[in-house]
C-alpha positions as CSV (number, residue, x, y, z in Angstrom):
1,M,-13.0,0.6,-26.0
2,L,-11.3,-0.3,-22.8
3,G,-13.9,1.7,-20.6
4,T,-11.1,3.2,-18.5
5,K,-10.5,7.2,-18.0
6,G,-7.7,8.9,-20.2
7,P,-5.7,9.8,-16.8
8,A,-5.7,6.3,-15.7
9,I,-4.2,5.0,-19.0
10,G,-1.5,7.7,-18.9
11,R,-0.7,6.5,-15.2
12,Y,-0.4,2.8,-17.2
13,E,1.8,4.2,-19.9
14,R,4.0,6.1,-17.3
15,D,4.2,2.9,-15.2
16,V,3.2,4.7,-12.3
17,M,0.0,2.4,-11.9
18,K,-0.5,-1.1,-13.0
19,P,-3.9,-2.1,-14.3
20,S,-6.3,-4.6,-12.4
21,I,-6.3,-7.9,-14.0
22,E,-9.5,-7.5,-15.4
23,V,-8.6,-4.3,-17.3
24,A,-5.5,-6.0,-18.3
25,T,-7.6,-9.0,-20.0
26,R,-9.7,-6.4,-21.6
27,M,-6.6,-4.7,-23.1
28,A,-5.3,-8.2,-24.5
29,D,-8.8,-9.1,-26.0
30,I,-9.2,-5.5,-27.6
31,L,-5.5,-5.7,-29.1
32,E,-6.1,-9.5,-29.9
33,V,-3.2,-10.6,-27.9
34,S,-2.7,-13.1,-25.3
35,L,-2.2,-11.7,-21.7
36,D,1.3,-13.5,-21.6
37,Y,2.3,-11.4,-24.8
38,L,0.8,-8.3,-23.2
39,V,3.0,-8.3,-19.7
40,G,6.0,-9.6,-22.1
41,K,6.3,-13.4,-21.0
42,V,6.4,-14.6,-24.3
43,D,8.2,-12.8,-27.5
44,K,5.4,-13.7,-30.2
45,A,2.1,-12.7,-30.4
46,I,-0.6,-15.7,-31.3
47,D,-3.9,-14.5,-32.7
48,Q,-7.0,-15.3,-31.3
49,E,-7.9,-17.6,-34.0
50,T,-4.6,-19.7,-33.8
51,F,-5.0,-19.6,-29.8
52,K,-8.6,-21.3,-30.2
53,R,-7.3,-23.6,-32.4
54,L,-4.5,-25.0,-30.0
55,Q,-7.4,-25.0,-27.2
56,D,-9.3,-27.2,-29.5
57,I,-6.5,-29.3,-29.9
58,E,-6.0,-29.8,-26.4
59,K,-9.2,-31.2,-25.8
60,L,-8.3,-34.0,-28.2
61,S,-7.3,-37.5,-27.3
62,E,-3.6,-38.3,-27.1
63,K,-3.6,-40.5,-30.2
64,E,-5.8,-37.7,-32.1
65,K,-3.0,-34.9,-30.8
66,E,-0.2,-37.2,-32.3
67,Y,-2.0,-37.2,-35.5
68,V,-2.5,-33.5,-35.7
69,F,1.1,-32.8,-34.7
70,A,2.4,-35.4,-37.4
71,L,0.4,-33.8,-40.0
72,M,1.8,-30.1,-38.9
73,D,5.4,-31.6,-38.8
74,A,5.1,-32.9,-42.1
75,F,3.6,-29.7,-43.5
76,L,6.6,-27.8,-41.9
77,R,9.4,-30.1,-43.0
78,D,8.0,-30.0,-46.6
79,T,7.5,-26.2,-46.3
80,Q,11.1,-25.9,-45.1
81,T,12.5,-28.2,-48.0
82,K,11.0,-26.0,-50.7
83,K,12.4,-23.1,-49.1
84,V,15.8,-24.5,-49.3
85,Y,15.4,-25.7,-52.8
86,S,13.8,-22.7,-54.3
């Protein structure tokens, strides 16, 4: 899937060689994680669908973003409250 030969993969795994940015990007795409997650910059993996939604939110106006975040905050608060009382 990566288009890289086995010996190169072995060198990546043994930390003898680092993949190029292009190869690392393909790896992240294949694994459906962000490049930051792949290289250990973040603790949580964000799936591609969630990442696309975040990108779409980023394109909104400031007022629209405030509305989306207010809805998310209300939903998260309600969900957490339900967990506490169940």
